[in-house]
C-alpha positions as CSV (number, residue, x, y, z in Angstrom):
1,M,90.8,154.1,40.7
2,Q,94.0,153.5,39.2
3,K,97.0,151.7,40.9
4,I,100.8,152.3,40.3
5,Y,103.4,150.2,41.7
6,L,107.0,152.0,42.9
7,R,110.5,151.0,44.2
8,I,112.0,153.8,46.7
9,A,114.3,153.5,48.7
10,L,113.8,151.3,52.1
11,A,114.5,154.4,54.8
12,K,112.3,156.9,52.2
13,I,109.3,154.6,52.9
14,A,107.9,156.7,56.1
15,W,109.0,159.8,54.8
16,F,107.3,159.5,51.5
17,K,104.0,158.5,53.2
18,F,104.4,161.9,55.5
19,I,104.7,163.6,52.4
20,L,101.6,162.3,50.8
21,E,99.7,162.6,53.8
22,G,100.4,166.6,53.0
23,Y,98.7,166.4,49.7
24,D,94.8,165.4,51.6
25,G,93.6,163.4,49.2
26,L,95.8,162.8,46.6
27,C,96.5,159.1,46.8
28,V,96.7,155.9,49.4
29,L,100.0,154.5,50.0
30,S,100.5,151.0,51.2
31,T,103.8,148.9,51.7
32,V,103.7,145.8,49.5
33,D,107.2,144.0,50.0
34,H,109.0,146.3,52.7
35,D,112.1,144.4,52.4
36,R,112.6,145.2,48.3
37,G,110.6,149.0,48.7
38,I,107.8,148.2,46.8
39,V,104.9,150.2,48.0
40,S,101.6,150.9,45.9
41,L,100.0,154.3,45.3
42,T,95.9,154.4,44.9
43,Y,94.7,157.6,42.9
44,H,91.5,158.8,41.2
45,A,92.1,159.7,37.8
46,S,91.4,163.1,37.7
47,V,94.8,164.1,40.1
48,A,97.1,162.3,37.9
49,G,98.9,165.1,36.2
50,E,99.6,166.4,40.0
51,L,101.0,162.7,41.3
52,F,102.9,162.2,38.8
53,A,104.3,165.7,39.1
54,L,104.7,165.7,42.3
55,L,106.8,162.0,42.0
56,T,108.7,163.6,39.2
57,S,110.2,166.2,41.6
58,L,110.6,163.7,44.6
59,S,112.1,161.1,42.8
60,P,116.1,161.8,43.3
61,D,115.0,161.6,46.9
62,L,113.3,158.5,46.3
63,T,115.4,156.4,44.2
64,P,116.7,153.0,45.9
65,Y,119.6,152.9,43.6
66,W,122.7,155.4,44.3
67,S,123.6,158.2,41.6
68,Q,126.9,158.8,40.2
69,D,127.2,162.1,42.1
70,E,126.8,160.0,45.5
71,G,128.9,157.5,44.2
72,E,131.6,160.4,43.6
73,E,130.9,161.6,47.2
74,K,131.2,158.1,49.1
75,N,135.0,157.8,47.1
76,N,135.9,161.2,48.4
77,S,135.1,160.9,51.6
78,T,137.3,157.9,52.4
C-alpha cells in the first residue's frame, strides 16, 4: 500500500471524503490534522493512475489557497 499526504481546504474535507466514497476501493482518506487541513490517502499501486487523475481534476476545488481569480471576485464584490 502507498500513502500520500495532502493539504486541502478545511471546508472541503467532508466533501472530498464523500467524492472518494463514490470511487469504491480507490483509496482510504484519513484526517491527520483537521486544523491544518492535512489528510492522508492510502491506496494500492494498481490504482495510482486513476487516483492521480482524479486528484488533478479536483485540485482547483480542494486547494487551501485562493487563486488570483477568487481574489479578483472578492475585490469586485466590495
